[in-house]
PAZA-755819 format. One record per residue (C-alpha): x, y, z; residue number from 1; residue in three letters. Coordinates in steps of 0.1 Angstrom, whole numbers, always signed. Last residue first. Example, Ala and Ser with C-alpha at 12.3 -4.5 7.8 and 13.67 -1.06 7.14 Angstrom:
BEGIN
px,py,pz,i,aa
+137,-11,+71,2,SER
+123,-45,+78,1,ALA
END
This chain:
BEGIN
px,py,pz,i,aa
+291,+660,+348,111,ASP
+267,+632,+357,110,ASN
+261,+644,+392,109,SER
+253,+616,+415,108,ILE
+226,+607,+439,107,ILE
+239,+578,+459,106,PHE
+226,+544,+473,105,GLU
+212,+531,+441,104,GLY
+239,+504,+438,103,ASP
+249,+517,+403,102,GLU
+249,+554,+415,101,SER
+218,+573,+407,100,TRP
+214,+601,+383,99,GLY
+217,+639,+379,98,LEU
+226,+659,+349,97,GLN
+194,+653,+330,96,PRO
+174,+671,+358,95,HIS
+138,+658,+360,94,PHE
+143,+622,+372,93,LEU
+169,+631,+398,92,VAL
+148,+659,+412,91,LEU
+116,+639,+410,90,ALA
+130,+610,+430,89,THR
+145,+633,+457,88,GLU
+111,+650,+461,87,LYS
+92,+617,+462,86,ALA
+116,+603,+488,85,VAL
+105,+629,+514,84,PRO
+129,+646,+520,83,LYS
+157,+661,+501,82,LEU
+194,+655,+499,81,LEU
+201,+630,+525,80,ASN
+176,+603,+515,79,ARG
+202,+587,+491,78,ARG
+238,+596,+499,77,LYS
+253,+625,+481,76,ILE
+274,+626,+450,75,ASN
+294,+651,+429,74,GLY
+311,+667,+459,73,GLU
+306,+704,+452,72,LYS
+273,+702,+434,71,LEU
+259,+676,+459,70,LEU
+272,+699,+488,69,ARG
+252,+728,+474,68,LYS
+220,+705,+473,67,PHE
+228,+696,+509,66,SER
+233,+731,+520,65,ASP
+198,+739,+508,64,THR
+192,+761,+477,63,SER
+173,+735,+456,62,LEU
+145,+732,+482,61,ASP
+138,+769,+477,60,LYS
+127,+763,+442,59,LEU
+100,+741,+456,58,ARG
+92,+703,+452,57,LEU
+58,+700,+467,56,LYS
+44,+668,+481,55,ASN
+11,+651,+476,54,THR
-8,+621,+493,53,THR
-42,+617,+478,52,LYS
-35,+582,+468,51,LEU
-39,+563,+435,50,ASN
-6,+576,+422,49,LYS
+15,+593,+449,48,ARG
+13,+630,+439,47,GLN
+39,+655,+430,46,ILE
+33,+691,+431,45,THR
+60,+713,+414,44,ILE
+68,+746,+429,43,SER
+83,+781,+420,42,ASN
+69,+790,+387,41,ASP
+41,+765,+389,40,LYS
+37,+728,+379,39,VAL
+8,+707,+390,38,ALA
-2,+671,+394,37,LYS
+32,+654,+385,36,VAL
+27,+615,+389,35,ILE
+41,+590,+414,34,TYR
+43,+553,+416,33,PRO
+60,+536,+445,32,LYS
+89,+515,+433,31,HIS
+102,+507,+468,30,LYS
+138,+513,+462,29,LYS
+141,+539,+435,28,LEU
+108,+557,+437,27,SER
+86,+554,+405,26,ARG
+76,+576,+377,25,PHE
+43,+577,+360,24,VAL
+43,+599,+329,23,ILE
+10,+617,+323,22,GLN
+22,+632,+291,21,THR
+14,+668,+300,20,LYS
+26,+662,+337,19,MET
+58,+647,+325,18,ALA
+64,+675,+300,17,LYS
+57,+701,+327,16,GLU
+81,+683,+351,15,ALA
+108,+685,+324,14,ASN
+103,+723,+321,13,ARG
+104,+727,+360,12,ARG
+136,+707,+363,11,ILE
+153,+726,+336,10,ILE
+142,+759,+350,9,GLU
+152,+749,+385,8,TRP
+187,+739,+374,7,ALA
+198,+770,+356,6,GLU
+213,+789,+386,5,GLU
+227,+757,+398,4,PRO
+248,+752,+367,3,LYS
+262,+717,+362,2,PHE
+291,+718,+339,1,MET
END
């Protein structure tokens, strides 16, 4: 079962691995490349590769009503969980119990 109280630690650990190994990950629809620039206890800094644009995925982002709805309903429409896209993409990538629907329109819980 997906445990919200453990989600951040799982995401943070996987983001650290991605940063250390310099993994490039891409947004689902436009395939924009991103890398993890920094990982702290309460935030992950995501940078669009070859640009200086950064976004922070924060622990507080995971306590929103949308995230609670994902846990309850098992799926949520893309771009309705977190904004910008970099945050949503990272969240799905770094938590093994999250994924995309076959059509790429929904974030799903793989429980």
